[in-house]
TIDREN-263758 format. One record per residue (C-alpha): residue number from 1; x, y, z. Coordinates in steps of 0.2 Angstrom, whole numbers, always signed. Layout:
N
+-----+-------+-------+-------+
: seq :    xx :    yy :    zz :
+-----+-------+-------+-------+
: NUM :     X :     Y :     Z :
...
+-----+-------+-------+-------+
END
This chain:
431
+-----+-------+-------+-------+
: seq :    xx :    yy :    zz :
+-----+-------+-------+-------+
:   1 :    +0 :    +0 :    +0 :
:   2 :    +7 :   +17 :    -4 :
:   3 :    +5 :   +30 :    +9 :
:   4 :    +8 :   +48 :    +2 :
:   5 :   +12 :   +62 :   +14 :
:   6 :    +6 :   +79 :    +8 :
:   7 :   +22 :   +88 :   +10 :
:   8 :   +17 :  +101 :    -3 :
:   9 :    +2 :  +107 :    +8 :
:  10 :   +13 :  +108 :   +25 :
:  11 :   +21 :   +99 :   +39 :
:  12 :   +16 :   +81 :   +43 :
:  13 :    +8 :   +83 :   +59 :
:  14 :    +8 :   +70 :   +73 :
:  15 :   -11 :   +67 :   +72 :
:  16 :   -10 :   +65 :   +53 :
:  17 :    +5 :   +52 :   +55 :
:  18 :    -6 :   +43 :   +68 :
:  19 :   -20 :   +43 :   +55 :
:  20 :   -10 :   +36 :   +41 :
:  21 :    -2 :   +22 :   +53 :
:  22 :   -20 :   +17 :   +58 :
:  23 :   -25 :   +16 :   +39 :
:  24 :   -10 :    +6 :   +36 :
:  25 :   -13 :    -7 :   +50 :
:  26 :   -32 :    -8 :   +46 :
:  27 :   -26 :   -12 :   +27 :
:  28 :   -14 :   -25 :   +33 :
:  29 :   -26 :   -34 :   +45 :
:  30 :   -39 :   -34 :   +32 :
:  31 :   -27 :   -42 :   +19 :
:  32 :   -24 :   -56 :   +32 :
:  33 :   -43 :   -60 :   +34 :
:  34 :   -50 :   -75 :   +25 :
:  35 :   -64 :   -70 :   +12 :
:  36 :   -77 :   -78 :   +22 :
:  37 :   -72 :   -68 :   +38 :
:  38 :   -71 :   -52 :   +27 :
:  39 :   -89 :   -55 :   +19 :
:  40 :   -96 :   -57 :   +36 :
:  41 :   -89 :   -41 :   +42 :
:  42 :   -95 :   -31 :   +27 :
:  43 :  -112 :   -39 :   +29 :
:  44 :  -114 :   -28 :   +44 :
:  45 :  -110 :   -12 :   +35 :
:  46 :  -126 :    -4 :   +29 :
:  47 :  -119 :    +6 :   +16 :
:  48 :  -109 :    -8 :    +8 :
:  49 :  -123 :   -20 :    +8 :
:  50 :  -134 :    -7 :    -3 :
:  51 :  -123 :   -10 :   -18 :
:  52 :  -131 :   -23 :   -30 :
:  53 :  -115 :   -32 :   -33 :
:  54 :  -111 :   -34 :   -14 :
:  55 :  -129 :   -40 :   -11 :
:  56 :  -127 :   -53 :   -25 :
:  57 :  -110 :   -59 :   -18 :
:  58 :  -116 :   -60 :    +0 :
:  59 :  -130 :   -72 :    -5 :
:  60 :  -117 :   -85 :   -10 :
:  61 :  -104 :   -83 :    +3 :
:  62 :  -105 :  -101 :    +9 :
:  63 :  -107 :  -111 :    -7 :
:  64 :  -104 :  -129 :    -9 :
:  65 :   -93 :  -137 :   -22 :
:  66 :  -105 :  -142 :   -37 :
:  67 :  -104 :  -159 :   -45 :
:  68 :   -95 :  -156 :   -61 :
:  69 :  -100 :  -171 :   -71 :
:  70 :  -117 :  -177 :   -63 :
:  71 :  -133 :  -168 :   -66 :
:  72 :  -142 :  -178 :   -52 :
:  73 :  -129 :  -179 :   -38 :
:  74 :  -131 :  -192 :   -25 :
:  75 :  -133 :  -186 :    -7 :
:  76 :  -116 :  -180 :    +1 :
:  77 :  -107 :  -192 :   +11 :
:  78 :  -105 :  -190 :   +30 :
:  79 :   -90 :  -179 :   +36 :
:  80 :   -80 :  -195 :   +41 :
:  81 :   -82 :  -203 :   +24 :
:  82 :   -77 :  -187 :   +15 :
:  83 :   -61 :  -186 :   +24 :
:  84 :   -56 :  -204 :   +29 :
:  85 :   -41 :  -207 :   +18 :
:  86 :   -35 :  -223 :   +27 :
:  87 :   -26 :  -227 :   +43 :
:  88 :   -13 :  -215 :   +50 :
:  89 :    +5 :  -218 :   +44 :
:  90 :   +12 :  -209 :   +59 :
:  91 :    +3 :  -214 :   +74 :
:  92 :   +17 :  -210 :   +86 :
:  93 :   +20 :  -192 :   +82 :
:  94 :   +14 :  -180 :   +96 :
:  95 :   +15 :  -162 :  +102 :
:  96 :   +28 :  -166 :  +116 :
:  97 :   +41 :  -171 :  +102 :
:  98 :   +43 :  -152 :   +99 :
:  99 :   +48 :  -137 :  +108 :
: 100 :   +36 :  -123 :  +102 :
: 101 :   +47 :  -107 :  +102 :
: 102 :   +37 :   -93 :   +94 :
: 103 :   +21 :   -88 :   +86 :
: 104 :   +25 :   -84 :   +68 :
: 105 :    +7 :   -83 :   +60 :
: 106 :   -10 :   -84 :   +63 :
: 107 :   -27 :   -89 :   +54 :
: 108 :   -45 :   -93 :   +55 :
: 109 :   -42 :  -110 :   +63 :
: 110 :   -27 :  -108 :   +73 :
: 111 :    -8 :  -103 :   +73 :
: 112 :    +9 :  -106 :   +64 :
: 113 :   +23 :  -109 :   +77 :
: 114 :   +42 :  -110 :   +75 :
: 115 :   +46 :  -127 :   +83 :
: 116 :   +62 :  -137 :   +86 :
: 117 :   +60 :  -156 :   +85 :
: 118 :   +68 :  -162 :  +101 :
: 119 :   +76 :  -178 :   +94 :
: 120 :   +82 :  -171 :   +77 :
: 121 :   +86 :  -154 :   +83 :
: 122 :   +78 :  -147 :   +67 :
: 123 :   +67 :  -132 :   +65 :
: 124 :   +50 :  -133 :   +57 :
: 125 :   +35 :  -121 :   +55 :
: 126 :   +21 :  -131 :   +64 :
: 127 :    +3 :  -126 :   +59 :
: 128 :    -9 :  -130 :   +73 :
: 129 :   -27 :  -130 :   +69 :
: 130 :   -42 :  -132 :   +81 :
: 131 :   -54 :  -146 :   +75 :
: 132 :   -69 :  -138 :   +83 :
: 133 :   -67 :  -121 :   +74 :
: 134 :   -65 :  -131 :   +58 :
: 135 :   -80 :  -141 :   +61 :
: 136 :   -90 :  -126 :   +65 :
: 137 :   -87 :  -118 :   +49 :
: 138 :   -89 :  -135 :   +40 :
: 139 :   -71 :  -133 :   +32 :
: 140 :   -65 :  -151 :   +34 :
: 141 :   -65 :  -154 :   +15 :
: 142 :   -53 :  -138 :   +13 :
: 143 :   -41 :  -144 :   +26 :
: 144 :   -40 :  -161 :   +20 :
: 145 :   -38 :  -154 :    +2 :
: 146 :   -23 :  -144 :    +9 :
: 147 :   -15 :  -159 :   +16 :
: 148 :   -17 :  -168 :    +0 :
: 149 :   -10 :  -154 :   -10 :
: 150 :    +6 :  -153 :    +2 :
: 151 :    +9 :  -171 :    -1 :
: 152 :   +12 :  -168 :   -19 :
: 153 :   +23 :  -152 :   -17 :
: 154 :   +38 :  -162 :   -12 :
: 155 :   +46 :  -161 :   -30 :
: 156 :   +45 :  -143 :   -33 :
: 157 :   +57 :  -130 :   -26 :
: 158 :   +45 :  -115 :   -25 :
: 159 :   +31 :  -124 :   -15 :
: 160 :   +32 :  -126 :    +4 :
: 161 :   +34 :  -145 :    +9 :
: 162 :   +26 :  -155 :   +22 :
: 163 :   +37 :  -166 :   +32 :
: 164 :   +23 :  -175 :   +41 :
: 165 :    +6 :  -172 :   +50 :
: 166 :    -2 :  -179 :   +65 :
: 167 :   -17 :  -175 :   +76 :
: 168 :   -23 :  -176 :   +94 :
: 169 :   -41 :  -176 :   +99 :
: 170 :   -44 :  -158 :   +97 :
: 171 :   -30 :  -152 :   +86 :
: 172 :   -22 :  -155 :   +68 :
: 173 :    -3 :  -152 :   +66 :
: 174 :    +5 :  -149 :   +49 :
: 175 :   +24 :  -150 :   +51 :
: 176 :   +31 :  -138 :   +37 :
: 177 :   +47 :  -131 :   +30 :
: 178 :   +52 :  -117 :   +41 :
: 179 :   +54 :  -101 :   +29 :
: 180 :   +60 :   -86 :   +37 :
: 181 :   +64 :   -73 :   +23 :
: 182 :   +47 :   -64 :   +26 :
: 183 :   +31 :   -63 :   +16 :
: 184 :   +32 :   -54 :    +0 :
: 185 :   +18 :   -43 :    +7 :
: 186 :   +30 :   -38 :   +21 :
: 187 :   +44 :   -33 :   +10 :
: 188 :   +31 :   -24 :    -2 :
: 189 :   +25 :   -14 :   +12 :
: 190 :   +43 :    -8 :   +17 :
: 191 :   +49 :    -4 :    -1 :
: 192 :   +32 :    +2 :    -9 :
: 193 :   +36 :    -7 :   -25 :
: 194 :   +50 :   -17 :   -34 :
: 195 :   +60 :   -13 :   -49 :
: 196 :   +56 :   -23 :   -64 :
: 197 :   +71 :   -35 :   -64 :
: 198 :   +66 :   -40 :   -46 :
: 199 :   +48 :   -42 :   -50 :
: 200 :   +52 :   -52 :   -65 :
: 201 :   +62 :   -65 :   -55 :
: 202 :   +48 :   -66 :   -43 :
: 203 :   +35 :   -68 :   -56 :
: 204 :   +45 :   -81 :   -65 :
: 205 :   +47 :   -92 :   -49 :
: 206 :   +28 :   -90 :   -45 :
: 207 :   +23 :   -95 :   -62 :
: 208 :   +34 :  -110 :   -61 :
: 209 :   +25 :  -115 :   -45 :
: 210 :    +8 :  -112 :   -53 :
: 211 :   +12 :  -121 :   -69 :
: 212 :   +18 :  -137 :   -58 :
: 213 :    +1 :  -136 :   -48 :
: 214 :    -8 :  -135 :   -65 :
: 215 :    +1 :  -150 :   -71 :
: 216 :    -6 :  -160 :   -56 :
: 217 :   -24 :  -153 :   -60 :
: 218 :   -24 :  -142 :   -45 :
: 219 :   -30 :  -124 :   -46 :
: 220 :   -23 :  -113 :   -32 :
: 221 :   -36 :   -99 :   -31 :
: 222 :   -28 :   -89 :   -17 :
: 223 :   -12 :   -81 :   -24 :
: 224 :    -8 :   -65 :   -15 :
: 225 :    +8 :   -57 :    -8 :
: 226 :    +3 :   -64 :   +10 :
: 227 :    +4 :   -82 :    +4 :
: 228 :   +21 :   -79 :    -5 :
: 229 :   +36 :   -81 :    +6 :
: 230 :   +55 :   -78 :    +3 :
: 231 :   +66 :   -92 :    +9 :
: 232 :   +83 :   -87 :   +18 :
: 233 :   +92 :   -85 :    +1 :
: 234 :   +78 :   -74 :    -6 :
: 235 :   +69 :   -88 :   -17 :
: 236 :   +49 :   -88 :   -18 :
: 237 :   +40 :  -101 :    -8 :
: 238 :   +21 :  -103 :   -11 :
: 239 :   +11 :  -108 :    +5 :
: 240 :    -7 :  -110 :   +12 :
: 241 :   -16 :  -122 :    +0 :
: 242 :   -33 :  -122 :    +9 :
: 243 :   -42 :  -115 :    -6 :
: 244 :   -34 :  -127 :   -19 :
: 245 :   -46 :  -136 :   -30 :
: 246 :   -40 :  -153 :   -35 :
: 247 :   -45 :  -164 :   -50 :
: 248 :   -47 :  -149 :   -63 :
: 249 :   -43 :  -156 :   -80 :
: 250 :   -35 :  -144 :   -93 :
: 251 :   -53 :  -140 :   -99 :
: 252 :   -62 :  -142 :   -82 :
: 253 :   -71 :  -129 :   -72 :
: 254 :   -77 :  -126 :   -55 :
: 255 :   -88 :  -112 :   -47 :
: 256 :   -86 :  -110 :   -29 :
: 257 :   -85 :   -92 :   -24 :
: 258 :   -68 :   -90 :   -14 :
: 259 :   -51 :   -80 :   -14 :
: 260 :   -46 :   -63 :    -8 :
: 261 :   -57 :   -47 :   -12 :
: 262 :   -42 :   -38 :   -21 :
: 263 :   -38 :   -53 :   -32 :
: 264 :   -54 :   -60 :   -37 :
: 265 :   -56 :   -63 :   -56 :
: 266 :   -71 :   -55 :   -65 :
: 267 :   -78 :   -73 :   -69 :
: 268 :   -77 :   -77 :   -50 :
: 269 :   -87 :   -61 :   -46 :
: 270 :   -99 :   -65 :   -60 :
: 271 :  -102 :   -81 :   -52 :
: 272 :   -98 :   -90 :   -68 :
: 273 :   -89 :  -106 :   -70 :
: 274 :   -70 :  -103 :   -70 :
: 275 :   -54 :  -113 :   -74 :
: 276 :   -36 :  -113 :   -71 :
: 277 :   -34 :   -96 :   -79 :
: 278 :   -41 :   -88 :   -63 :
: 279 :   -22 :   -91 :   -57 :
: 280 :   -15 :   -81 :   -71 :
: 281 :   -27 :   -67 :   -67 :
: 282 :   -20 :   -67 :   -49 :
: 283 :    -2 :   -68 :   -55 :
: 284 :    -6 :   -52 :   -66 :
: 285 :   -13 :   -44 :   -51 :
: 286 :    +2 :   -48 :   -40 :
: 287 :   +14 :   -43 :   -54 :
: 288 :    +5 :   -26 :   -55 :
: 289 :    +6 :   -24 :   -36 :
: 290 :   +24 :   -27 :   -36 :
: 291 :   +27 :   -14 :   -50 :
: 292 :   +15 :    +0 :   -44 :
: 293 :   +13 :    -4 :   -25 :
: 294 :    -6 :    -7 :   -25 :
: 295 :   -17 :   -21 :   -33 :
: 296 :   -24 :   -16 :   -50 :
: 297 :   -41 :   -11 :   -46 :
: 298 :   -39 :    -7 :   -28 :
: 299 :   -52 :    +4 :   -18 :
: 300 :   -54 :    +5 :    +1 :
: 301 :   -73 :    +4 :    -4 :
: 302 :   -76 :   -14 :    -7 :
: 303 :   -91 :   -11 :   -18 :
: 304 :   -81 :    +1 :   -28 :
: 305 :   -67 :   -11 :   -30 :
: 306 :   -78 :   -26 :   -36 :
: 307 :   -86 :   -13 :   -49 :
: 308 :   -68 :    -8 :   -54 :
: 309 :   -63 :   -27 :   -57 :
: 310 :   -79 :   -30 :   -67 :
: 311 :   -80 :   -14 :   -78 :
: 312 :   -65 :    -3 :   -76 :
: 313 :   -52 :    -4 :   -90 :
: 314 :   -35 :    -9 :   -85 :
: 315 :   -24 :    +7 :   -83 :
: 316 :    -5 :    +6 :   -84 :
: 317 :    +6 :   +21 :   -80 :
: 318 :   +20 :   +24 :   -92 :
: 319 :   +34 :   +19 :   -81 :
: 320 :   +36 :    +1 :   -86 :
: 321 :   +43 :    -7 :  -101 :
: 322 :   +32 :   -12 :  -116 :
: 323 :   +35 :   -31 :  -112 :
: 324 :   +28 :   -28 :   -94 :
: 325 :   +14 :   -19 :  -101 :
: 326 :   +10 :   -32 :  -114 :
: 327 :   +11 :   -46 :  -101 :
: 328 :    -1 :   -37 :   -88 :
: 329 :   -13 :   -34 :  -102 :
: 330 :   -13 :   -52 :  -106 :
: 331 :   -14 :   -58 :   -88 :
: 332 :   -27 :   -46 :   -83 :
: 333 :   -39 :   -49 :   -98 :
: 334 :   -57 :   -49 :   -91 :
: 335 :   -63 :   -62 :  -103 :
: 336 :   -55 :   -78 :   -97 :
: 337 :   -56 :   -86 :  -114 :
: 338 :   -44 :   -72 :  -121 :
: 339 :   -33 :   -72 :  -106 :
: 340 :   -14 :   -76 :  -107 :
: 341 :   -13 :   -95 :  -102 :
: 342 :   -30 :   -99 :  -109 :
: 343 :   -24 :  -109 :  -124 :
: 344 :    -8 :  -117 :  -117 :
: 345 :    -7 :  -113 :   -99 :
: 346 :   +10 :  -111 :   -91 :
: 347 :   +19 :  -113 :  -109 :
: 348 :   +11 :   -96 :  -114 :
: 349 :   +18 :   -87 :   -99 :
: 350 :   +35 :   -95 :  -100 :
: 351 :   +37 :   -90 :  -118 :
: 352 :   +31 :   -72 :  -116 :
: 353 :   +44 :   -58 :  -121 :
: 354 :   +44 :   -52 :  -103 :
: 355 :   +52 :   -67 :   -97 :
: 356 :   +65 :   -68 :  -112 :
: 357 :   +80 :   -65 :  -100 :
: 358 :   +74 :   -80 :   -89 :
: 359 :   +83 :   -96 :   -91 :
: 360 :   +70 :  -108 :   -85 :
: 361 :   +81 :  -123 :   -82 :
: 362 :   +93 :  -112 :   -71 :
: 363 :   +77 :  -105 :   -62 :
: 364 :   +70 :  -121 :   -57 :
: 365 :   +87 :  -127 :   -51 :
: 366 :   +89 :  -111 :   -40 :
: 367 :  +105 :  -106 :   -51 :
: 368 :   +99 :   -88 :   -53 :
: 369 :  +105 :   -77 :   -38 :
: 370 :   +89 :   -69 :   -31 :
: 371 :   +89 :   -50 :   -33 :
: 372 :   +87 :   -48 :   -14 :
: 373 :   +94 :   -57 :    +1 :
: 374 :   +84 :   -57 :   +16 :
: 375 :  +101 :   -59 :   +26 :
: 376 :   +94 :   -70 :   +40 :
: 377 :  +107 :   -76 :   +53 :
: 378 :   +99 :   -93 :   +56 :
: 379 :   +82 :  -100 :   +62 :
: 380 :   +81 :   -89 :   +77 :
: 381 :   +82 :   -73 :   +67 :
: 382 :   +64 :   -67 :   +66 :
: 383 :   +66 :   -50 :   +59 :
: 384 :   +55 :   -53 :   +45 :
: 385 :   +40 :   -59 :   +55 :
: 386 :   +27 :   -47 :   +61 :
: 387 :   +30 :   -42 :   +79 :
: 388 :   +11 :   -44 :   +81 :
: 389 :   +14 :   -63 :   +80 :
: 390 :   +32 :   -65 :   +88 :
: 391 :   +27 :   -55 :  +103 :
: 392 :   +12 :   -65 :  +107 :
: 393 :   +15 :   -79 :  +120 :
: 394 :   +15 :   -97 :  +115 :
: 395 :    -1 :  -105 :  +121 :
: 396 :    +3 :  -119 :  +134 :
: 397 :   -11 :  -130 :  +126 :
: 398 :    -1 :  -131 :  +109 :
: 399 :   +11 :  -143 :  +115 :
: 400 :    -1 :  -154 :  +126 :
: 401 :   -13 :  -168 :  +122 :
: 402 :   -30 :  -168 :  +131 :
: 403 :   -33 :  -182 :  +143 :
: 404 :   -44 :  -195 :  +134 :
: 405 :   -53 :  -199 :  +149 :
: 406 :   -60 :  -180 :  +151 :
: 407 :   -65 :  -178 :  +132 :
: 408 :   -80 :  -170 :  +129 :
: 409 :   -93 :  -176 :  +117 :
: 410 :   -88 :  -161 :  +104 :
: 411 :   -70 :  -166 :  +106 :
: 412 :   -73 :  -184 :  +103 :
: 413 :   -84 :  -179 :   +87 :
: 414 :   -69 :  -168 :   +81 :
: 415 :   -56 :  -183 :   +84 :
: 416 :   -67 :  -195 :   +73 :
: 417 :   -70 :  -182 :   +59 :
: 418 :   -52 :  -182 :   +53 :
: 419 :   -47 :  -200 :   +51 :
: 420 :   -33 :  -202 :   +40 :
: 421 :   -25 :  -185 :   +42 :
: 422 :    -9 :  -191 :   +49 :
: 423 :    +5 :  -193 :   +37 :
: 424 :   +24 :  -198 :   +38 :
: 425 :   +35 :  -200 :   +22 :
: 426 :   +40 :  -218 :   +17 :
: 427 :   +56 :  -224 :   +26 :
: 428 :   +66 :  -225 :   +10 :
: 429 :   +64 :  -206 :    +8 :
: 430 :   +75 :  -204 :   +22 :
: 431 :   +89 :  -214 :   +14 :
+-----+-------+-------+-------+
END
């Protein structure tokens, strides 16, 4: 977000500075909210709700995934059937295996913590989710989808990896790669925007990750700077796969309304079926934000922003190259059938003139030196994490399993709903 001081009009007063800081903090917190939470918030705003687009969107804020191939779908299976993926592969893992050191992130269903494995002495990011919160919002399917996608990420350098997962009666634990170079959002806030070579490098690594997911028939659906991390060397790492949609063939579509307001593609707002080109729209929005400091159709008024996405022509200031302009026009094409990537997916992005300076083999093998080094001194260096998280005390319940004798009925229900969540890699992967 760009915050401009009105220096030409006079001295920046203390009260005006406090006002700008308040706006910035509000913007950052809004950006971290999930779409469902955000919709619930604006539902209480009478002015916003009067706008016809917002009214239409609010009516479908909690849709179900449609049956894509069956006109007469059978009754939905029970929650345990939906997510029973077989017996646990890692029944012995438990919270007490870790020292939980710092809170490094928060979400709708729990927290992400820096943790050190007591036996291995290795550092991990452990995502701890509350089962009751997931069940209350009926999000079991998305959580299990996130786990499934994480299992497929191990072979790509720009996707966060899952080491193993386990559960207690009341919590789910993802044990993930620990990435401490900071969110792309964090660095954008500090620097306002990036020079074109730096933006090109990040866009290429992001596109490579999206192309790999698409090759697995996975649509990501929630690309935004908050979900893009930098590792300790400065390479991109895509994270948070809770909104991924699996089993989308090259010509397949889905229609669930989800994403983050600033990055919603027009077809999603129109409640039309959409395909994997929704990810290329989001790549265009992120690239635009890297070059200009704000998303392409951003407005503090959500109804106005939605109207901009649907109807306002893309406006590009003249301070970028022609190749960057052409790429943004292709990615931010409102008609998804004409969007760059609609015909040949990642290959169209890869072969665009904007990326002509990128050696894609070197990129995937991390042979290109990143344009920015986070300069972290080690796992305990938390300088790129928001103090809002790191200064929060680690809850004592995180590393504790509930006494099975004292389990309430609701906790027992939660325990049974996530059969098959636990995962450990096969033994030969350690050899």
